KETILO-587659 format. One record per residue (C-alpha): residue in one letter; chain; x, y, z. Coordinates in pm, 1 decimal. Example, Ala and Ser with C-alpha at 12.3 -4.5 7.8 and 13.67 -1.06 7.14 Angstrom:
2
A|A|1230.0|-450.0|780.0
S|A|1367.0|-106.0|714.0
//
This chain:
572
M|A|-252.8|417.9|-3654.1
R|A|-132.1|158.8|-3409.3
I|A|119.5|216.3|-3194.3
R|A|345.1|-104.5|-3126.2
V|A|561.5|-198.0|-2862.0
A|A|965.3|-254.1|-2985.0
S|A|982.5|-519.8|-2764.5
R|A|783.7|-845.8|-2858.3
R|A|796.7|-1010.8|-2509.3
M|A|630.7|-741.7|-2294.9
A|A|299.6|-647.9|-2296.6
T|A|313.9|-327.6|-2133.6
L|A|604.4|-25.2|-2236.8
A|A|901.6|13.3|-1966.0
V|A|1023.1|367.2|-1979.1
V|A|1339.4|402.6|-1722.1
I|A|1385.1|772.9|-1641.0
T|A|1688.2|874.3|-1401.8
L|A|1609.5|1131.0|-1134.0
L|A|1904.2|1128.5|-907.5
A|A|2115.2|1371.6|-1034.0
A|A|1818.1|1653.8|-1052.8
L|A|1739.6|1574.4|-721.6
G|A|2105.0|1523.2|-602.5
V|A|2111.1|1225.7|-473.3
A|A|2423.5|1055.0|-398.8
V|A|2403.2|742.2|-652.8
P|A|2399.7|364.5|-492.9
P|A|2703.2|122.5|-584.6
T|A|2394.3|-72.6|-726.4
P|A|2320.1|-11.9|-1117.3
A|A|2168.8|335.8|-1109.8
A|A|1866.8|249.9|-1372.7
A|A|1755.2|-64.0|-1140.4
A|A|1644.0|201.6|-917.1
S|A|1505.8|482.7|-1146.8
P|A|1156.2|552.5|-1172.8
T|A|967.1|381.7|-1426.8
V|A|679.7|425.7|-1655.7
H|A|429.5|137.5|-1799.6
L|A|166.1|164.5|-2102.1
S|A|-145.6|-66.2|-2026.3
D|A|-145.9|-120.4|-2392.7
G|A|108.5|-182.6|-2668.9
T|A|-115.8|-145.6|-2975.1
V|A|-376.5|147.6|-3004.9
V|A|-528.6|390.1|-3231.6
Q|A|-524.4|749.7|-3261.0
G|A|-815.8|860.0|-3013.7
Q|A|-782.7|590.1|-2782.2
R|A|-721.4|621.9|-2457.9
I|A|-461.3|430.0|-2281.5
R|A|-353.8|413.9|-1925.7
I|A|-6.8|508.2|-1810.9
S|A|126.4|473.4|-1476.3
G|A|488.4|492.6|-1270.4
R|A|663.3|412.1|-985.5
R|A|929.3|505.3|-737.2
Y|A|931.9|908.0|-870.7
P|A|935.3|1180.5|-591.3
A|A|646.0|1194.8|-356.9
R|A|372.4|1461.5|-462.5
V|A|542.0|1613.5|-744.0
R|A|349.8|1734.1|-1040.7
V|A|443.5|1578.8|-1364.7
A|A|321.1|1588.3|-1738.8
I|A|285.8|1281.6|-1950.6
Y|A|296.8|1328.8|-2317.4
V|A|383.4|1159.8|-2673.2
T|A|661.7|1342.9|-2823.3
G|A|508.4|1577.1|-3105.3
A|A|215.7|1669.6|-2924.0
A|A|339.1|1811.2|-2575.8
R|A|-3.5|2043.2|-2586.5
K|A|-195.1|1746.5|-2529.8
A|A|18.5|1652.1|-2211.1
V|A|-219.3|1522.6|-1943.5
F|A|-88.8|1652.0|-1601.1
T|A|-88.6|1468.4|-1227.0
R|A|51.0|1484.0|-913.8
T|A|248.3|1183.6|-799.3
D|A|140.8|1019.1|-493.0
R|A|329.4|966.0|-118.8
H|A|464.3|688.2|-227.3
G|A|607.6|842.5|-536.6
R|A|310.7|669.1|-808.1
F|A|82.1|841.5|-1046.8
Q|A|-189.1|683.2|-1303.2
V|A|-351.5|848.2|-1552.3
T|A|-547.5|826.3|-1864.5
L|A|-372.3|984.3|-2171.3
T|A|-549.7|975.0|-2534.6
V|A|-334.5|908.3|-2838.7
P|A|-294.3|1233.2|-3020.5
D|A|-288.1|1237.9|-3380.3
V|A|60.1|1252.2|-3495.5
K|A|288.1|1194.2|-3744.0
L|A|398.0|817.9|-3836.5
G|A|657.3|702.4|-3686.3
R|A|892.4|612.3|-3389.5
H|A|723.9|824.6|-3079.5
R|A|882.0|805.2|-2699.9
V|A|640.7|913.2|-2399.2
V|A|781.3|1148.0|-2201.1
V|A|761.1|1249.2|-1836.1
A|A|833.9|1618.8|-1773.6
R|A|819.2|1738.1|-1394.4
V|A|663.8|2080.6|-1385.2
R|A|761.2|2339.5|-1175.1
Q|A|743.2|2734.5|-1263.1
S|A|710.1|2561.1|-1656.7
T|A|685.7|2238.5|-1791.5
R|A|1016.7|2083.4|-1858.7
V|A|1185.1|1746.9|-1948.4
I|A|1386.2|1559.4|-1670.3
Q|A|1481.1|1305.0|-1908.9
S|A|1314.0|1119.7|-2177.6
S|A|1325.8|781.2|-2258.9
A|A|1574.6|575.6|-2523.3
A|A|1280.9|335.2|-2622.5
G|A|964.7|406.0|-2783.7
V|A|659.9|319.0|-2996.3
R|A|640.9|300.6|-3348.6
I|A|313.6|429.2|-3529.3
V|A|289.5|180.7|-3794.8
A|A|-89.4|227.0|-3926.0
K|A|-310.1|477.2|-4111.9
T|A|-553.9|637.2|-3887.3
G|A|-897.9|459.8|-3833.7
I|A|-791.0|112.3|-3745.7
K|A|-986.2|4.4|-3419.2
V|A|-761.6|-190.2|-3232.4
R|A|-750.7|-189.7|-2841.8
S|A|-580.7|-448.5|-2659.3
R|A|-789.4|-461.7|-2358.8
P|A|-1154.3|-362.5|-2374.3
T|A|-1337.1|-86.5|-2216.9
R|A|-1380.5|-137.1|-1835.4
A|A|-1725.2|-126.5|-1693.7
A|A|-1855.7|-106.7|-1374.1
T|A|-1987.6|-463.7|-1264.8
P|A|-2183.8|-528.4|-928.2
V|A|-1961.7|-674.4|-640.7
P|A|-1969.9|-1089.1|-654.6
T|A|-2063.5|-1253.0|-296.7
G|A|-1857.4|-1541.9|-385.7
S|A|-1469.2|-1561.4|-343.5
P|A|-1230.3|-1419.7|-582.7
S|A|-1123.1|-1558.9|-931.7
A|A|-765.3|-1582.6|-811.0
T|A|-583.8|-1875.1|-791.5
P|A|-512.8|-1967.6|-498.0
V|A|-134.8|-1907.7|-382.3
V|A|-1.5|-2203.5|-278.5
G|A|378.4|-2175.3|-80.3
S|A|509.6|-1851.3|95.0
T|A|760.3|-1570.7|-26.6
S|A|819.1|-1646.0|339.6
D|A|1121.6|-1905.0|289.2
P|A|1419.4|-1676.1|279.4
G|A|1647.7|-1939.7|380.4
S|A|1555.4|-2182.8|118.9
S|A|1778.8|-2279.8|-164.9
T|A|1510.9|-2349.9|-417.5
N|A|1318.7|-2053.5|-503.2
P|A|916.2|-2130.3|-488.8
S|A|750.3|-2158.1|-753.1
L|A|643.0|-1869.1|-1004.2
T|A|334.0|-2008.5|-1108.2
P|A|46.2|-2100.8|-890.3
S|A|-87.9|-2442.8|-834.9
P|A|-420.6|-2620.8|-924.3
A|A|-684.1|-2508.6|-653.2
P|A|-697.9|-2815.2|-418.2
S|A|-1023.9|-2974.0|-329.0
A|A|-990.8|-2787.4|8.5
S|A|-850.0|-2469.1|80.1
P|A|-534.0|-2585.7|254.6
R|A|-384.1|-2377.8|577.2
P|A|-82.9|-2122.8|392.3
T|A|231.7|-2279.0|421.3
P|A|357.2|-2104.0|779.3
A|A|695.0|-1903.5|751.5
P|A|1001.0|-2083.1|875.1
S|A|1107.5|-1918.6|1203.4
A|A|1474.9|-1993.2|1291.5
T|A|1435.7|-1756.1|1542.7
P|A|1133.0|-1602.3|1785.3
S|A|989.2|-1325.4|1720.9
P|A|1049.7|-1044.9|1952.2
A|A|780.1|-1078.2|2278.6
P|A|705.3|-740.1|2409.2
S|A|743.3|-780.3|2782.0
T|A|386.7|-600.7|2793.8
S|A|108.5|-745.1|2595.6
P|A|-239.9|-620.9|2546.3
R|A|-515.2|-747.5|2810.8
P|A|-662.6|-1073.4|2748.7
S|A|-973.1|-1045.0|2501.4
P|A|-1270.6|-1075.2|2645.5
A|A|-1507.8|-1299.6|2498.8
P|A|-1621.1|-1157.1|2169.4
S|A|-1951.9|-1273.0|2111.2
A|A|-2058.1|-1144.3|2442.8
T|A|-2030.5|-782.6|2238.2
P|A|-2264.8|-738.6|1970.8
V|A|-2094.5|-750.1|1654.3
P|A|-2113.8|-414.7|1454.0
A|A|-2333.6|-496.7|1129.6
G|A|-2205.3|-140.4|946.1
T|A|-2169.5|-138.3|548.5
V|A|-1809.7|-64.4|424.7
R|A|-1908.1|-89.3|16.6
W|A|-1913.1|271.1|-89.2
G|A|-1642.7|444.4|154.3
L|A|-1493.0|793.1|153.9
I|A|-1162.9|878.2|344.5
G|A|-1193.1|1231.1|468.5
D|A|-1442.6|1477.3|630.2
D|A|-1452.3|1864.1|654.5
G|A|-1790.9|1846.9|790.4
T|A|-1965.0|2039.1|476.3
H|A|-2042.7|1806.5|197.2
Q|A|-2179.6|1554.2|393.1
A|A|-2521.8|1580.6|275.1
V|A|-2422.4|1582.3|-79.8
E|A|-2203.2|1266.4|-20.6
R|A|-2489.1|1057.2|161.0
A|A|-2712.0|1180.5|-131.1
A|A|-2465.4|1035.0|-371.7
G|A|-2507.5|718.5|-241.1
I|A|-2165.4|724.9|-14.6
T|A|-2221.5|483.1|285.1
T|A|-1974.9|478.7|488.1
K|A|-1663.8|771.2|612.7
V|A|-1311.0|702.3|760.8
F|A|-1330.5|916.5|1088.5
S|A|-946.2|956.1|1175.9
L|A|-801.7|1039.2|1516.9
S|A|-426.8|1137.5|1629.8
W|A|-219.8|984.5|1884.4
R|A|-64.2|1306.7|1894.7
K|A|-310.2|1511.0|1964.5
Y|A|-551.4|1280.3|2166.6
M|A|-306.5|1258.6|2441.0
T|A|-50.9|1495.7|2576.2
G|A|150.7|1303.1|2790.4
P|A|129.7|922.9|2972.1
G|A|-222.1|881.2|3057.8
L|A|-320.1|1260.4|2982.8
V|A|-593.8|1331.4|2726.7
D|A|-671.7|1684.2|2571.5
P|A|-1008.5|1731.0|2644.1
A|A|-1101.4|1995.4|2411.4
Y|A|-941.9|1717.6|2103.2
V|A|-1161.8|1478.2|2236.8
E|A|-1479.9|1682.9|2242.8
R|A|-1434.2|1817.5|1871.5
K|A|-1358.1|1461.4|1757.2
R|A|-1675.2|1288.6|1979.6
A|A|-1906.8|1571.5|1789.8
E|A|-1785.0|1537.2|1463.2
L|A|-1817.7|1186.9|1468.4
A|A|-2194.5|1244.4|1573.6
A|A|-2232.2|1475.3|1270.7
I|A|-2117.0|1206.1|1056.9
R|A|-2330.7|950.5|1182.9
S|A|-2646.1|1195.3|1214.1
A|A|-2590.3|1234.0|862.5
G|A|-2627.7|870.4|763.1
F|A|-2262.5|746.5|727.3
D|A|-2155.5|436.8|919.0
V|A|-1814.0|470.0|989.5
I|A|-1471.6|316.0|1014.1
L|A|-1205.3|415.1|1293.5
S|A|-900.4|541.7|1173.5
L|A|-673.3|538.2|1522.3
G|A|-415.1|743.0|1394.2
Y|A|-141.4|587.8|1597.9
H|A|98.1|669.1|1302.1
D|A|94.8|1034.9|1421.2
V|A|304.1|1017.4|1724.2
P|A|311.5|1220.6|2029.0
S|A|635.8|1393.5|2087.8
W|A|683.8|1300.3|2447.8
V|A|645.9|928.3|2309.4
L|A|956.8|979.5|2093.7
G|A|1130.1|1133.1|2385.1
L|A|1129.0|773.9|2561.4
P|A|1481.7|564.8|2545.1
D|A|1547.7|410.8|2211.2
A|A|1181.9|554.4|2081.2
T|A|1285.6|528.8|1704.2
Y|A|1402.3|275.2|1462.7
V|A|1767.5|267.1|1382.2
N|A|1939.0|86.0|1064.3
Q|A|2268.8|-82.3|1021.1
W|A|2473.5|257.3|991.1
G|A|2366.2|395.8|1303.7
D|A|2089.9|654.9|1150.6
V|A|1799.8|725.3|1335.9
Y|A|1466.4|748.6|1143.1
A|A|1295.6|1112.6|1265.7
G|A|1088.2|1313.9|1032.3
A|A|1156.6|1704.8|1019.6
A|A|1019.0|1933.5|1235.6
G|A|650.4|1947.1|1223.2
A|A|596.9|1636.9|988.1
I|A|318.7|1406.2|1073.3
D|A|210.8|1090.5|972.4
L|A|559.4|906.2|968.6
G|A|508.1|615.8|1197.8
E|A|846.3|662.2|1351.1
A|A|773.7|509.9|1685.0
N|A|984.4|216.1|1743.2
L|A|644.9|-14.0|1768.1
V|A|782.3|-298.7|1656.9
W|A|1095.8|-343.0|1857.1
N|A|1019.8|-146.9|2200.0
P|A|783.1|-309.0|2443.4
V|A|728.0|4.4|2680.2
L|A|610.0|234.2|2341.8
R|A|331.0|-70.0|2303.4
S|A|211.7|-2.0|2600.0
H|A|150.6|341.0|2597.9
L|A|-6.7|247.8|2278.0
D|A|-197.7|7.3|2452.8
A|A|-285.7|243.9|2686.0
Y|A|-468.2|476.8|2422.5
I|A|-635.2|254.8|2212.5
G|A|-800.5|159.4|2536.1
R|A|-875.5|491.9|2571.9
V|A|-1013.9|564.8|2286.5
F|A|-1291.7|283.6|2277.1
A|A|-1377.6|417.6|2646.2
D|A|-1442.0|788.1|2536.3
L|A|-1596.7|706.9|2172.2
G|A|-1735.6|357.7|2244.0
T|A|-1743.1|82.2|1980.6
D|A|-1996.6|108.2|1732.5
F|A|-1811.7|111.7|1422.2
A|A|-1856.1|-56.5|1130.3
A|A|-1472.9|-119.9|1108.2
V|A|-1116.2|-34.3|1268.9
R|A|-818.8|42.8|1049.6
V|A|-460.4|-73.1|1194.4
G|A|-107.1|-116.0|1055.7
G|A|116.9|136.3|1275.2
G|A|404.5|228.6|1036.4
R|A|394.4|539.3|772.8
Y|A|101.4|642.8|679.6
G|A|-96.5|389.4|892.6
E|A|20.9|97.0|703.8
L|A|199.9|-196.9|781.8
T|A|559.2|-98.3|714.4
Y|A|901.9|-68.8|864.8
P|A|1034.4|293.3|738.3
P|A|1143.3|376.4|401.4
A|A|1401.9|188.4|242.6
S|A|1569.9|492.4|106.3
V|A|1644.9|771.1|316.4
L|A|1906.1|951.0|475.9
G|A|2177.4|884.5|212.2
H|A|2107.1|545.8|192.1
T|A|1934.9|288.4|-22.9
N|A|1930.8|-45.4|157.1
N|A|1809.9|50.5|512.1
Y|A|1712.8|-231.2|719.8
W|A|1547.6|-139.8|1037.0
A|A|1672.5|-345.6|1337.3
F|A|1958.9|-217.7|1487.6
D|A|1850.3|-34.8|1789.5
A|A|1904.9|-187.6|2141.6
N|A|1587.0|-358.6|2166.9
A|A|1585.3|-520.1|1844.2
A|A|1974.7|-625.2|1931.5
R|A|1854.1|-827.0|2226.0
T|A|1673.9|-1134.0|1953.9
N|A|1890.2|-1068.9|1663.4
P|A|1979.9|-1396.2|1617.5
V|A|2295.2|-1286.6|1370.6
P|A|2453.3|-985.0|1590.1
G|A|2761.4|-842.1|1421.7
W|A|2637.7|-922.5|1066.7
R|A|2491.7|-638.2|828.2
P|A|2293.7|-623.5|513.3
G|A|2526.2|-669.6|229.3
D|A|2844.3|-878.9|442.2
P|A|2920.7|-1267.5|337.5
S|A|2661.3|-1525.6|467.6
P|A|2873.1|-1835.0|498.3
A|A|2703.8|-2004.0|794.1
G|A|2332.3|-1889.7|633.6
E|A|2323.7|-1528.2|801.4
A|A|2131.4|-1363.5|540.5
G|A|1849.8|-1578.3|550.4
R|A|1799.1|-1595.5|948.2
F|A|1843.5|-1251.7|957.9
L|A|1514.3|-1136.0|686.8
D|A|1297.0|-1463.3|853.6
W|A|1375.3|-1270.4|1214.6
Y|A|1340.0|-939.4|1038.2
L|A|1002.5|-1046.7|851.1
G|A|878.8|-1227.4|1156.6
A|A|892.4|-978.2|1404.3
L|A|660.2|-706.7|1129.8
A|A|463.1|-979.0|1121.7
D|A|421.3|-1006.8|1511.6
Y|A|359.5|-660.0|1535.9
Q|A|55.6|-687.4|1307.7
G|A|-104.3|-1015.9|1537.6
W|A|-41.7|-726.5|1861.7
Q|A|-226.8|-444.0|1696.8
V|A|-525.6|-701.8|1626.9
K|A|-518.9|-838.5|1963.2
A|A|-470.9|-488.2|2142.6
V|A|-806.4|-339.3|1912.2
R|A|-1011.2|-722.5|1985.9
A|A|-998.8|-668.6|2345.0
R|A|-1215.7|-359.3|2313.9
Y|A|-1413.1|-417.4|1995.0
A|A|-1535.9|-715.4|1800.4
G|A|-1602.8|-605.2|1487.2
R|A|-1378.3|-535.2|1148.0
I|A|-1054.8|-537.8|1185.1
M|A|-888.4|-361.8|875.0
V|A|-500.3|-465.6|842.0
L|A|-368.2|-205.0|611.7
Y|A|-101.6|-362.7|323.1
P|A|101.6|-116.4|123.8
S|A|249.8|-78.1|-199.4
W|A|326.0|-418.5|-435.7
G|A|464.0|-695.5|-179.4
I|A|711.6|-933.9|-174.7
R|A|618.5|-1214.8|-438.9
P|A|735.8|-1577.5|-441.3
G|A|1117.8|-1612.7|-498.2
Q|A|1195.1|-1284.4|-441.8
A|A|1301.1|-1311.8|-36.0
A|A|1547.1|-1611.8|-154.1
L|A|1667.5|-1388.0|-439.5
A|A|1774.9|-1129.5|-192.9
V|A|1924.2|-1369.0|46.1
A|A|2154.7|-1509.8|-236.3
D|A|2269.2|-1198.6|-284.9
N|A|2325.7|-1159.2|120.8
L|A|2081.8|-907.3|143.9
S|A|2313.9|-634.1|-55.9
G|A|2008.3|-426.4|-218.6
A|A|2053.9|-522.3|-610.4
T|A|1686.3|-738.7|-659.6
S|A|1459.3|-571.0|-794.6
A|A|1214.5|-638.6|-496.0
E|A|1485.1|-486.7|-283.2
V|A|1556.9|-209.5|-531.6
N|A|1174.3|-133.7|-523.8
G|A|1254.4|-144.8|-98.6
E|A|920.3|-419.4|-49.6
I|A|1175.2|-624.5|162.9
Q|A|1328.4|-405.0|349.3
R|A|992.3|-221.1|483.7
G|A|878.6|-562.2|491.8
F|A|590.4|-650.6|251.6
D|A|575.5|-968.7|341.0
F|A|226.0|-1050.1|263.4
A|A|210.0|-1454.1|226.4
R|A|342.6|-1461.8|573.1
Q|A|120.1|-1165.3|698.0
V|A|-187.7|-1295.1|571.6
A|A|-86.2|-1643.5|721.0
A|A|-20.9|-1495.3|1042.0
V|A|-412.0|-1415.2|1086.6
D|A|-627.3|-1619.5|1287.5
D|A|-874.5|-1372.6|1360.8
R|A|-1151.3|-1423.9|1149.0
R|A|-1297.0|-1112.2|1172.2
V|A|-1002.1|-952.3|1022.9
V|A|-1017.8|-769.2|696.6
V|A|-712.1|-820.2|450.5
T|A|-685.7|-413.2|300.0
T|A|-446.1|-298.1|2.5
T|A|-384.6|89.8|-37.2
W|A|-316.2|72.8|-385.3
L|A|-622.8|-77.2|-541.0
D|A|-575.4|131.5|-811.6
A|A|-256.1|-33.4|-920.3
D|A|-230.9|-170.1|-1294.6
G|A|-401.5|-489.6|-1336.6
S|A|-329.2|-518.9|-1710.2
R|A|-99.6|-900.2|-1624.2
D|A|-327.1|-1018.3|-1354.6
A|A|-449.1|-1274.0|-1655.7
G|A|-115.4|-1391.7|-1643.7
S|A|39.9|-1706.6|-1419.8
D|A|315.3|-1516.6|-1289.6
Q|A|228.6|-1418.3|-947.4
R|A|532.5|-1130.9|-936.9
Y|A|297.7|-929.0|-1171.6
W|A|-33.5|-952.0|-1023.9
S|A|-193.5|-643.2|-911.3
P|A|-152.6|-616.2|-533.1
V|A|-553.0|-681.2|-496.0
K|A|-522.8|-961.8|-655.0
Y|A|-225.0|-1114.0|-494.8
L|A|-372.1|-1032.1|-156.3
S|A|-755.0|-1194.3|-249.1
A|A|-556.9|-1466.5|-328.8
L|A|-361.2|-1544.2|-23.0
A|A|-724.4|-1446.5|173.1
A|A|-915.8|-1678.2|-12.6
N|A|-656.0|-1978.8|44.7
H|A|-665.0|-1871.0|400.0
P|A|-854.7|-2118.1|614.9
L|A|-1071.1|-1868.5|750.4
H|A|-1144.2|-1747.0|447.2
L|A|-1087.5|-1370.7|485.8
A|A|-1251.5|-1052.6|360.6
V|A|-1095.8|-827.6|135.5
Y|A|-1070.5|-434.2|98.2
G|A|-896.8|-152.3|-28.2
E|A|-862.6|178.6|-120.9
N|A|-700.4|394.6|-396.7
T|A|-357.4|598.7|-370.3
G|A|-530.7|951.9|-431.6
Q|A|-537.2|1200.2|-737.2
G|A|-740.0|970.4|-922.8
T|A|-928.7|1084.4|-1236.5
V|A|-1291.3|945.9|-1306.0
D|A|-1139.6|666.4|-1491.2
D|A|-945.6|552.7|-1178.1
L|A|-1272.2|565.0|-1019.2
R|A|-1382.2|353.8|-1213.1
F|A|-1095.2|101.0|-1265.8
T|A|-1096.2|91.5|-866.1
A|A|-1497.0|-24.7|-857.3
D|A|-1389.4|-238.1|-1139.1
Q|A|-1129.8|-429.4|-926.3
A|A|-1295.8|-411.8|-604.6
A|A|-1583.3|-621.5|-812.3
R|A|-1340.0|-814.6|-990.2
Y|A|-1197.7|-956.4|-687.0
G|A|-1503.9|-1003.1|-423.2
L|A|-1420.3|-697.8|-208.1
E|A|-1643.1|-568.9|33.4
G|A|-1610.6|-250.9|-69.1
F|A|-1348.2|30.8|-93.4
A|A|-1280.3|394.2|69.1
W|A|-1189.0|666.1|-182.7
Y|A|-901.5|914.4|-153.9
R|A|-997.5|1177.2|-59.2
E|A|-1291.3|1407.2|-32.9
S|A|-1124.6|1742.1|-93.9
E|A|-1003.6|1614.0|-419.8
L|A|-1380.4|1517.2|-532.9
F|A|-1472.4|1876.9|-466.5
S|A|-1177.4|2020.0|-615.7
G|A|-1261.1|2059.8|-962.9
G|A|-895.7|1871.4|-1076.2
W|A|-1016.9|1526.3|-1031.4
A|A|-1300.5|1272.6|-1041.2
T|A|-1589.9|1459.0|-876.8
I|A|-1881.0|1377.8|-612.3
A|A|-2106.0|1367.6|-932.0
D|A|-1892.0|1088.6|-1078.9
Y|A|-1917.0|881.2|-790.4
A|A|-2314.7|905.7|-794.5
A|A|-2299.1|799.3|-1148.9
L|A|-2090.4|472.7|-1061.6
V|A|-2302.3|418.9|-706.6
A|A|-2621.4|433.2|-942.2
G|A|-2478.9|227.1|-1238.6
N|A|-2417.9|-58.8|-983.1
//
C-alpha cells in the first residue's frame, strides 16, 4: 500500500483547517485560509505499518487533539499542542481500504470530535507489503565537533527597505567566513538612558567549565538520582523575578533561601546547572510603573489575565527605567547565588524567549508593539501605522527600526549578564524565524499582515534571526533554538525558507566571524521518537547539546520516559 500526496510539486502534505469560527474569533480582513492551522506529513509515499511524522502549526495553545486517517479513527494518536500552538506526532499507517483518504485532526474535549477535516487527501494506490519510504529511519549519532554541514547563509533578512528580495538560494561557502551583512539602520535603535554597569575583564573571572550536552528542564527534587544515573548531565535551574523581588531593592529572603537550597541539591546530585533568570515572570510592582507595558498601533495594552505568569509583558524593549530595575535584579541574583553556572539563559520576552508580544491578541491579528510613549520618542515615522500607504518608504523605515530595537534589547541583556558572569550566555530564539526575502515582501505590502511571515506572526514578533545573530559581539554567546524538534524534512533543499530553525540558525552561527556555538530545546510533550529526532538534529548540526522539556513528562507515563532518555545517552 502506498499513500501518495495529491500535489506533485510538494514533498509534504499541507492540510488547511479553519478554527476561527469554532473559537469565536472574528475573521480578519486578510484571507482566513492563510491564517488557519496547517498540518504537514513527513512522507508522501509510505506503506502499511510505516510510521510517519505529522506536525501542525497555528493551533490554540495547550489543547488536546487526535490525529488519524479516515476509516481508522480508532487508531488515532493523541497529543496536546504546545505553548505555541504546535504539535508533532508519529502515526503508524493503518490497514485501511485502498482509495483516497484524508488525514483528520480532531480537537478532544469531552469526546473526540472533528472541528473540520481536510478537503485535500491522499490516495492509497498499492497493495499491502510494498516497503517504500521517502526518508530512512533516523539513527542516533554522536555529536560532531566540527561546524554544521549547513551551507552558510550569505546576506540578511534584515533589509526591509530593499527594492529587490534577497536571494533564497545560499551562495557557495567562501574560503573564509565573512562577517554577516549588517542590518541597515535608517534610524538608530533606542538607547536606554540606564545601561548595565561596564563589564570587568572576563579573563579575571574563571570561565565555568560545565557540560550542557544532555540537559533537562524542570526539577521537583524527587528524581535527581535516577536522572543522573540515566546519564543526564545538566539541569536548568529556574528563578522568578516576580517571586525574588517584592519591590524596588526588596528581596524575599524565604524565596532566596529555598532556591539556594534547591541549587545546592542539584549540584550535590552531580549536575551542572544552566541558570534561567526568569525575568519574563514580571513583578506586579514593575507593571505598575509608568509605561510599563507594550502598546500596539490601536492603543491596546498587552497584559495577561489575572494570575498569568511567564508572559514577558514588561516593556523592556522601550522603557529604560524598567531596564534599570532588571539590571538591579540580575546583579542581586549573582550576588546571592554566585556565578558557578554552566550557562545563563536570556531572551526576556514571553516564555523567556527573545520576542515581542504575540501578533494575534486582543482581537487583532497584525499587532506591532511600538506605540507607547517611550517608543514614540525614537519612531522614525511618527503618525504612520502598519497597513498605511508608504509613499516615502515609511514601512521599510518603521520595520528596520522595530526589528533593530529588539536586537538592541538582546545586546543589552548580554551585557547586563556579562558584567557579572564570564561563561556561556544562551540567547533563546523561538519559532521559525524571518527568512530571506520575507521582510521585503511584507514591506512591499506596507506591513498589512497578508504575507506568510506576517500571517505566522514571525515579523510582528521580531524573529529576525539573521539580524540578531549578526549583532552578537560576544564569543561566549550560544545561539539557542527553542524548536529543535521542528520538522526537518526539507533541510536538504536549497530554499532557506523551508530549513528547520536549527539548520538556519546553525548556518548563521557558523558564518559568524566568532563561529558561535549552538544549543537547543524541544517544545514539550514529546514521544520517544521526538526525543531521538531531537538528539539527531543536535548531532546533525553540531550543537553543544540540548535540554529536554520537561522533567514531569518523563515520569508521566504519557510521553518519552526517563528510560528512553537513558537508552539514548547509552547509545551515544
